[in-house]
PDB file of N, CA, C and O in Angstrom:
ATOM      1  N   MET A   1     -15.515   6.895  15.951  1.00  0.00           N
ATOM      2  CA  MET A   1     -14.267   7.569  15.766  1.00  0.00           C
ATOM      3  C   MET A   1     -13.867   7.373  14.377  1.00  0.00           C
ATOM      4  O   MET A   1     -13.688   8.302  13.589  1.00  0.00           O
ATOM      5  N   ASN A   2     -13.712   5.954  14.064  1.00  0.00           N
ATOM      6  CA  ASN A   2     -13.151   5.532  12.773  1.00  0.00           C
ATOM      7  C   ASN A   2     -13.947   6.109  11.612  1.00  0.00           C
ATOM      8  O   ASN A   2     -13.434   6.451  10.546  1.00  0.00           O
ATOM      9  N   PHE A   3     -15.237   6.189  11.903  1.00  0.00           N
ATOM     10  CA  PHE A   3     -16.172   6.829  10.791  1.00  0.00           C
ATOM     11  C   PHE A   3     -15.655   8.246  10.456  1.00  0.00           C
ATOM     12  O   PHE A   3     -15.447   8.638   9.308  1.00  0.00           O
ATOM     13  N   LEU A   4     -15.484   8.916  11.491  1.00  0.00           N
ATOM     14  CA  LEU A   4     -15.143  10.475  11.405  1.00  0.00           C
ATOM     15  C   LEU A   4     -13.687  10.622  10.767  1.00  0.00           C
ATOM     16  O   LEU A   4     -13.392  11.537   9.998  1.00  0.00           O
ATOM     17  N   LYS A   5     -12.939   9.760  11.115  1.00  0.00           N
ATOM     18  CA  LYS A   5     -11.497   9.835  10.434  1.00  0.00           C
ATOM     19  C   LYS A   5     -11.753   9.650   8.951  1.00  0.00           C
ATOM     20  O   LYS A   5     -11.176  10.415   8.178  1.00  0.00           O
ATOM     21  N   ARG A   6     -12.503   8.777   8.509  1.00  0.00           N
ATOM     22  CA  ARG A   6     -12.674   8.485   7.128  1.00  0.00           C
ATOM     23  C   ARG A   6     -13.383   9.557   6.481  1.00  0.00           C
ATOM     24  O   ARG A   6     -12.959   9.962   5.398  1.00  0.00           O
ATOM     25  N   VAL A   7     -14.437  10.084   7.017  1.00  0.00           N
ATOM     26  CA  VAL A   7     -15.152  11.154   6.489  1.00  0.00           C
ATOM     27  C   VAL A   7     -14.376  12.520   6.336  1.00  0.00           C
ATOM     28  O   VAL A   7     -14.600  13.295   5.406  1.00  0.00           O
ATOM     29  N   PHE A   8     -13.490  12.738   7.280  1.00  0.00           N
ATOM     30  CA  PHE A   8     -12.707  14.008   7.285  1.00  0.00           C
ATOM     31  C   PHE A   8     -11.328  13.832   6.762  1.00  0.00           C
ATOM     32  O   PHE A   8     -10.447  14.636   7.065  1.00  0.00           O
ATOM     33  N   GLY A   9     -11.081  12.715   5.913  1.00  0.00           N
ATOM     34  CA  GLY A   9      -9.900  12.645   5.148  1.00  0.00           C
ATOM     35  C   GLY A   9      -8.840  11.876   5.838  1.00  0.00           C
ATOM     36  O   GLY A   9      -7.738  11.872   5.290  1.00  0.00           O
ATOM     37  N   GLN A  10      -8.980  11.241   6.916  1.00  0.00           N
ATOM     38  CA  GLN A  10      -7.965  10.379   7.431  1.00  0.00           C
ATOM     39  C   GLN A  10      -7.724   9.087   6.786  1.00  0.00           C
ATOM     40  O   GLN A  10      -6.641   8.519   6.930  1.00  0.00           O
ATOM     41  N   GLY A  11      -8.688   8.584   6.070  1.00  0.00           N
ATOM     42  CA  GLY A  11      -8.703   7.325   5.323  1.00  0.00           C
ATOM     43  C   GLY A  11      -8.411   6.085   6.132  1.00  0.00           C
ATOM     44  O   GLY A  11      -8.765   5.951   7.303  1.00  0.00           O
ATOM     45  N   CYS A  12      -7.729   5.168   5.422  1.00  0.00           N
ATOM     46  CA  CYS A  12      -7.620   3.861   6.128  1.00  0.00           C
ATOM     47  C   CYS A  12      -6.362   3.867   7.148  1.00  0.00           C
ATOM     48  O   CYS A  12      -5.327   4.509   6.976  1.00  0.00           O
ATOM     49  N   GLU A  13      -6.637   3.087   8.162  1.00  0.00           N
ATOM     50  CA  GLU A  13      -5.525   2.928   9.186  1.00  0.00           C
ATOM     51  C   GLU A  13      -4.754   1.731   8.722  1.00  0.00           C
ATOM     52  O   GLU A  13      -4.839   0.686   9.367  1.00  0.00           O
ATOM     53  N   HIS A  14      -4.012   1.808   7.656  1.00  0.00           N
ATOM     54  CA  HIS A  14      -3.337   0.703   7.049  1.00  0.00           C
ATOM     55  C   HIS A  14      -2.783  -0.393   8.069  1.00  0.00           C
ATOM     56  O   HIS A  14      -2.162  -0.074   9.083  1.00  0.00           O
ATOM     57  N   ARG A  15      -3.060  -1.698   7.714  1.00  0.00           N
ATOM     58  CA  ARG A  15      -2.412  -2.710   8.361  1.00  0.00           C
ATOM     59  C   ARG A  15      -1.968  -3.617   7.279  1.00  0.00           C
ATOM     60  O   ARG A  15      -2.736  -4.074   6.432  1.00  0.00           O
ATOM     61  N   PHE A  16      -0.571  -3.885   7.344  1.00  0.00           N
ATOM     62  CA  PHE A  16       0.092  -4.536   6.216  1.00  0.00           C
ATOM     63  C   PHE A  16       0.445  -5.944   6.555  1.00  0.00           C
ATOM     64  O   PHE A  16       0.760  -6.353   7.673  1.00  0.00           O
ATOM     65  N   ALA A  17       0.348  -6.668   5.401  1.00  0.00           N
ATOM     66  CA  ALA A  17       0.816  -8.040   5.280  1.00  0.00           C
ATOM     67  C   ALA A  17       2.326  -8.082   5.199  1.00  0.00           C
ATOM     68  O   ALA A  17       2.964  -7.062   4.940  1.00  0.00           O
ATOM     69  N   TRP A  18       2.911  -9.268   5.421  1.00  0.00           N
ATOM     70  CA  TRP A  18       4.317  -9.328   5.234  1.00  0.00           C
ATOM     71  C   TRP A  18       4.757  -9.067   3.800  1.00  0.00           C
ATOM     72  O   TRP A  18       4.076  -9.460   2.852  1.00  0.00           O
ATOM     73  N   PRO A  19       5.960  -8.366   3.638  1.00  0.00           N
ATOM     74  CA  PRO A  19       6.392  -7.983   2.149  1.00  0.00           C
ATOM     75  C   PRO A  19       6.359  -9.259   1.301  1.00  0.00           C
ATOM     76  O   PRO A  19       6.597 -10.380   1.751  1.00  0.00           O
ATOM     77  N   ARG A  20       6.071  -9.009   0.157  1.00  0.00           N
ATOM     78  CA  ARG A  20       5.850 -10.074  -0.936  1.00  0.00           C
ATOM     79  C   ARG A  20       6.908  -9.664  -2.118  1.00  0.00           C
ATOM     80  O   ARG A  20       7.413  -8.542  -2.127  1.00  0.00           O
ATOM     81  N   ILE A  21       7.159 -10.478  -2.943  1.00  0.00           N
ATOM     82  CA  ILE A  21       8.041 -10.355  -4.087  1.00  0.00           C
ATOM     83  C   ILE A  21       7.067 -10.423  -5.322  1.00  0.00           C
ATOM     84  O   ILE A  21       6.328 -11.387  -5.521  1.00  0.00           O
ATOM     85  N   GLY A  22       7.136  -9.276  -6.163  1.00  0.00           N
ATOM     86  CA  GLY A  22       6.336  -9.238  -7.415  1.00  0.00           C
ATOM     87  C   GLY A  22       7.096 -10.051  -8.435  1.00  0.00           C
ATOM     88  O   GLY A  22       8.198 -10.577  -8.277  1.00  0.00           O
ATOM     89  N   SER A  23       6.254 -10.069  -9.609  1.00  0.00           N
ATOM     90  CA  SER A  23       6.829 -10.983 -10.714  1.00  0.00           C
ATOM     91  C   SER A  23       8.105 -10.315 -11.355  1.00  0.00           C
ATOM     92  O   SER A  23       8.847 -10.990 -12.068  1.00  0.00           O
ATOM     93  N   ASN A  24       8.353  -9.007 -11.101  1.00  0.00           N
ATOM     94  CA  ASN A  24       9.453  -8.313 -11.543  1.00  0.00           C
ATOM     95  C   ASN A  24      10.516  -8.319 -10.634  1.00  0.00           C
ATOM     96  O   ASN A  24      11.532  -7.723 -10.991  1.00  0.00           O
ATOM     97  N   GLY A  25      10.504  -8.950  -9.360  1.00  0.00           N
ATOM     98  CA  GLY A  25      11.615  -9.182  -8.390  1.00  0.00           C
ATOM     99  C   GLY A  25      11.476  -8.121  -7.303  1.00  0.00           C
ATOM    100  O   GLY A  25      12.050  -8.301  -6.229  1.00  0.00           O
ATOM    101  N   ASP A  26      10.752  -7.030  -7.515  1.00  0.00           N
ATOM    102  CA  ASP A  26      10.631  -5.972  -6.543  1.00  0.00           C
ATOM    103  C   ASP A  26       9.669  -6.433  -5.349  1.00  0.00           C
ATOM    104  O   ASP A  26       8.747  -7.225  -5.537  1.00  0.00           O
ATOM    105  N   HIS A  27       9.951  -5.896  -4.168  1.00  0.00           N
ATOM    106  CA  HIS A  27       9.229  -6.286  -2.921  1.00  0.00           C
ATOM    107  C   HIS A  27       8.093  -5.236  -2.868  1.00  0.00           C
ATOM    108  O   HIS A  27       8.231  -4.138  -3.407  1.00  0.00           O
ATOM    109  N   TYR A  28       6.921  -5.609  -2.180  1.00  0.00           N
ATOM    110  CA  TYR A  28       5.738  -4.770  -2.166  1.00  0.00           C
ATOM    111  C   TYR A  28       4.946  -5.313  -0.796  1.00  0.00           C
ATOM    112  O   TYR A  28       5.053  -6.473  -0.397  1.00  0.00           O
ATOM    113  N   GLN A  29       4.224  -4.403  -0.210  1.00  0.00           N
ATOM    114  CA  GLN A  29       3.315  -4.700   0.891  1.00  0.00           C
ATOM    115  C   GLN A  29       1.810  -4.278   0.394  1.00  0.00           C
ATOM    116  O   GLN A  29       1.634  -3.359  -0.406  1.00  0.00           O
ATOM    117  N   ILE A  30       0.729  -5.066   0.966  1.00  0.00           N
ATOM    118  CA  ILE A  30      -0.454  -4.687   0.672  1.00  0.00           C
ATOM    119  C   ILE A  30      -1.346  -4.545   1.942  1.00  0.00           C
ATOM    120  O   ILE A  30      -1.389  -5.442   2.784  1.00  0.00           O
ATOM    121  N   CYS A  31      -2.014  -3.455   2.046  1.00  0.00           N
ATOM    122  CA  CYS A  31      -2.856  -3.175   3.182  1.00  0.00           C
ATOM    123  C   CYS A  31      -3.987  -4.267   3.242  1.00  0.00           C
ATOM    124  O   CYS A  31      -4.612  -4.581   2.230  1.00  0.00           O
ATOM    125  N   LEU A  32      -4.227  -4.847   4.511  1.00  0.00           N
ATOM    126  CA  LEU A  32      -5.171  -5.839   4.673  1.00  0.00           C
ATOM    127  C   LEU A  32      -6.602  -5.313   4.584  1.00  0.00           C
ATOM    128  O   LEU A  32      -7.558  -5.995   4.214  1.00  0.00           O
ATOM    129  N   LEU A  33      -6.654  -4.067   4.948  1.00  0.00           N
ATOM    130  CA  LEU A  33      -8.003  -3.403   5.127  1.00  0.00           C
ATOM    131  C   LEU A  33      -8.526  -2.813   3.787  1.00  0.00           C
ATOM    132  O   LEU A  33      -9.682  -3.017   3.416  1.00  0.00           O
ATOM    133  N   CYS A  34      -7.648  -2.082   3.084  1.00  0.00           N
ATOM    134  CA  CYS A  34      -8.241  -1.357   1.912  1.00  0.00           C
ATOM    135  C   CYS A  34      -7.554  -1.941   0.516  1.00  0.00           C
ATOM    136  O   CYS A  34      -8.024  -1.614  -0.574  1.00  0.00           O
ATOM    137  N   GLY A  35      -6.481  -2.771   0.618  1.00  0.00           N
ATOM    138  CA  GLY A  35      -5.940  -3.488  -0.548  1.00  0.00           C
ATOM    139  C   GLY A  35      -4.924  -2.616  -1.252  1.00  0.00           C
ATOM    140  O   GLY A  35      -4.359  -3.047  -2.256  1.00  0.00           O
ATOM    141  N   THR A  36      -4.658  -1.376  -0.759  1.00  0.00           N
ATOM    142  CA  THR A  36      -3.658  -0.567  -1.452  1.00  0.00           C
ATOM    143  C   THR A  36      -2.169  -1.182  -1.252  1.00  0.00           C
ATOM    144  O   THR A  36      -1.771  -1.609  -0.168  1.00  0.00           O
ATOM    145  N   ALA A  37      -1.412  -1.167  -2.428  1.00  0.00           N
ATOM    146  CA  ALA A  37      -0.140  -1.717  -2.494  1.00  0.00           C
ATOM    147  C   ALA A  37       0.894  -0.525  -2.294  1.00  0.00           C
ATOM    148  O   ALA A  37       0.621   0.612  -2.677  1.00  0.00           O
ATOM    149  N   TYR A  38       2.036  -0.831  -1.704  1.00  0.00           N
ATOM    150  CA  TYR A  38       3.216   0.026  -1.479  1.00  0.00           C
ATOM    151  C   TYR A  38       4.410  -0.761  -1.847  1.00  0.00           C
ATOM    152  O   TYR A  38       4.498  -1.973  -1.646  1.00  0.00           O
ATOM    153  N   GLU A  39       5.375   0.007  -2.424  1.00  0.00           N
ATOM    154  CA  GLU A  39       6.687  -0.575  -2.710  1.00  0.00           C
ATOM    155  C   GLU A  39       7.328  -0.704  -1.321  1.00  0.00           C
ATOM    156  O   GLU A  39       7.084   0.057  -0.385  1.00  0.00           O
ATOM    157  N   TYR A  40       8.179  -1.751  -1.282  1.00  0.00           N
ATOM    158  CA  TYR A  40       8.848  -2.081   0.040  1.00  0.00           C
ATOM    159  C   TYR A  40      10.403  -2.194  -0.172  1.00  0.00           C
ATOM    160  O   TYR A  40      10.868  -3.006  -0.972  1.00  0.00           O
ATOM    161  N   ASP A  41      11.193  -1.343   0.581  1.00  0.00           N
ATOM    162  CA  ASP A  41      12.601  -1.532   0.412  1.00  0.00           C
ATOM    163  C   ASP A  41      13.139  -2.548   1.419  1.00  0.00           C
ATOM    164  O   ASP A  41      13.168  -2.310   2.627  1.00  0.00           O
ATOM    165  N   TRP A  42      13.571  -3.709   0.862  1.00  0.00           N
ATOM    166  CA  TRP A  42      13.914  -4.805   1.694  1.00  0.00           C
ATOM    167  C   TRP A  42      15.241  -4.334   2.536  1.00  0.00           C
ATOM    168  O   TRP A  42      15.350  -4.610   3.731  1.00  0.00           O
ATOM    169  N   ARG A  43      16.126  -3.685   1.901  1.00  0.00           N
ATOM    170  CA  ARG A  43      17.392  -3.279   2.453  1.00  0.00           C
ATOM    171  C   ARG A  43      17.146  -2.308   3.619  1.00  0.00           C
ATOM    172  O   ARG A  43      17.794  -2.458   4.655  1.00  0.00           O
ATOM    173  N   LEU A  44      16.249  -1.325   3.505  1.00  0.00           N
ATOM    174  CA  LEU A  44      15.991  -0.571   4.630  1.00  0.00           C
ATOM    175  C   LEU A  44      14.868  -0.891   5.491  1.00  0.00           C
ATOM    176  O   LEU A  44      14.546  -0.214   6.467  1.00  0.00           O
ATOM    177  N   MET A  45      14.244  -2.017   5.073  1.00  0.00           N
ATOM    178  CA  MET A  45      13.087  -2.591   5.842  1.00  0.00           C
ATOM    179  C   MET A  45      11.859  -1.654   6.139  1.00  0.00           C
ATOM    180  O   MET A  45      11.328  -1.626   7.249  1.00  0.00           O
ATOM    181  N   ARG A  46      11.435  -0.880   5.061  1.00  0.00           N
ATOM    182  CA  ARG A  46      10.437  -0.027   5.102  1.00  0.00           C
ATOM    183  C   ARG A  46       9.666   0.306   3.866  1.00  0.00           C
ATOM    184  O   ARG A  46      10.199   0.189   2.762  1.00  0.00           O
ATOM    185  N   ARG A  47       8.396   0.729   4.010  1.00  0.00           N
ATOM    186  CA  ARG A  47       7.683   0.925   2.727  1.00  0.00           C
ATOM    187  C   ARG A  47       8.121   2.280   2.134  1.00  0.00           C
ATOM    188  O   ARG A  47       8.572   3.182   2.841  1.00  0.00           O
ATOM    189  N   THR A  48       7.966   2.376   0.809  1.00  0.00           N
ATOM    190  CA  THR A  48       8.357   3.658   0.239  1.00  0.00           C
ATOM    191  C   THR A  48       7.178   4.229  -0.529  1.00  0.00           C
ATOM    192  O   THR A  48       6.294   4.827   0.084  1.00  0.00           O
ATOM    193  N   ASP A  49       7.129   4.072  -1.828  1.00  0.00           N
ATOM    194  CA  ASP A  49       5.994   4.692  -2.572  1.00  0.00           C
ATOM    195  C   ASP A  49       4.762   3.841  -2.751  1.00  0.00           C
ATOM    196  O   ASP A  49       4.811   2.613  -2.692  1.00  0.00           O
ATOM    197  N   ARG A  50       3.680   4.509  -2.966  1.00  0.00           N
ATOM    198  CA  ARG A  50       2.368   3.818  -3.219  1.00  0.00           C
ATOM    199  C   ARG A  50       2.496   3.202  -4.706  1.00  0.00           C
ATOM    200  O   ARG A  50       3.028   3.870  -5.592  1.00  0.00           O
ATOM    201  N   LEU A  51       2.035   2.024  -4.929  1.00  0.00           N
ATOM    202  CA  LEU A  51       2.235   1.489  -6.198  1.00  0.00           C
ATOM    203  C   LEU A  51       0.817   1.618  -6.927  1.00  0.00           C
ATOM    204  O   LEU A  51      -0.208   1.247  -6.355  1.00  0.00           O
ATOM    205  N   LEU A  52       0.804   2.113  -8.101  1.00  0.00           N
ATOM    206  CA  LEU A  52      -0.448   2.296  -8.972  1.00  0.00           C
ATOM    207  C   LEU A  52      -0.660   0.996  -9.736  1.00  0.00           C
ATOM    208  O   LEU A  52       0.281   0.340 -10.180  1.00  0.00           O
ATOM    209  N   PRO A  53      -2.000   0.639  -9.874  1.00  0.00           N
ATOM    210  CA  PRO A  53      -2.407  -0.548 -10.632  1.00  0.00           C
ATOM    211  C   PRO A  53      -1.927  -0.357 -12.074  1.00  0.00           C
ATOM    212  O   PRO A  53      -1.936   0.738 -12.637  1.00  0.00           O
ATOM    213  N   VAL A  54      -1.485  -1.556 -12.660  1.00  0.00           N
ATOM    214  CA  VAL A  54      -0.960  -1.465 -14.008  1.00  0.00           C
ATOM    215  C   VAL A  54      -2.007  -0.947 -15.059  1.00  0.00           C
ATOM    216  O   VAL A  54      -1.684  -0.211 -15.992  1.00  0.00           O
ATOM    217  N   ASP A  55      -3.303  -1.395 -14.830  1.00  0.00           N
ATOM    218  CA  ASP A  55      -4.341  -0.970 -15.583  1.00  0.00           C
ATOM    219  C   ASP A  55      -4.953   0.299 -15.437  1.00  0.00           C
ATOM    220  O   ASP A  55      -5.966   0.646 -16.045  1.00  0.00           O
ATOM    221  N   ALA A  56      -4.271   1.045 -14.550  1.00  0.00           N
ATOM    222  CA  ALA A  56      -4.897   2.326 -14.218  1.00  0.00           C
ATOM    223  C   ALA A  56      -4.798   3.339 -15.409  1.00  0.00           C
ATOM    224  O   ALA A  56      -3.679   3.523 -15.890  1.00  0.00           O
ATOM    225  N   PRO A  57      -5.813   3.976 -15.898  1.00  0.00           N
ATOM    226  CA  PRO A  57      -5.703   4.973 -16.873  1.00  0.00           C
ATOM    227  C   PRO A  57      -4.820   6.222 -16.454  1.00  0.00           C
ATOM    228  O   PRO A  57      -4.887   6.630 -15.295  1.00  0.00           O
ATOM    229  N   HIS A  58      -4.114   6.743 -17.247  1.00  0.00           N
ATOM    230  CA  HIS A  58      -3.144   7.901 -17.081  1.00  0.00           C
ATOM    231  C   HIS A  58      -3.935   9.139 -17.395  1.00  0.00           C
ATOM    232  O   HIS A  58      -4.382   9.351 -18.522  1.00  0.00           O
ATOM    233  N   VAL A  59      -4.106   9.980 -16.342  1.00  0.00           N
ATOM    234  CA  VAL A  59      -4.874  11.315 -16.421  1.00  0.00           C
ATOM    235  C   VAL A  59      -3.911  12.453 -16.765  1.00  0.00           C
ATOM    236  O   VAL A  59      -4.331  13.605 -16.874  1.00  0.00           O
TER     237      VAL A  59
END
């Protein structure tokens, strides 16, 4: 079933580590399965937007 979810666009079933603090002081969480990082709002205690790698080329 997991294979079919990935093939048909469901992607990763994210499992997140505890929120961390970045070098800029912002909180973020990383998926333990795929490594995708998301911003984390500590006040609201929830993930917000997906973080893009700093070295990613802009298209």
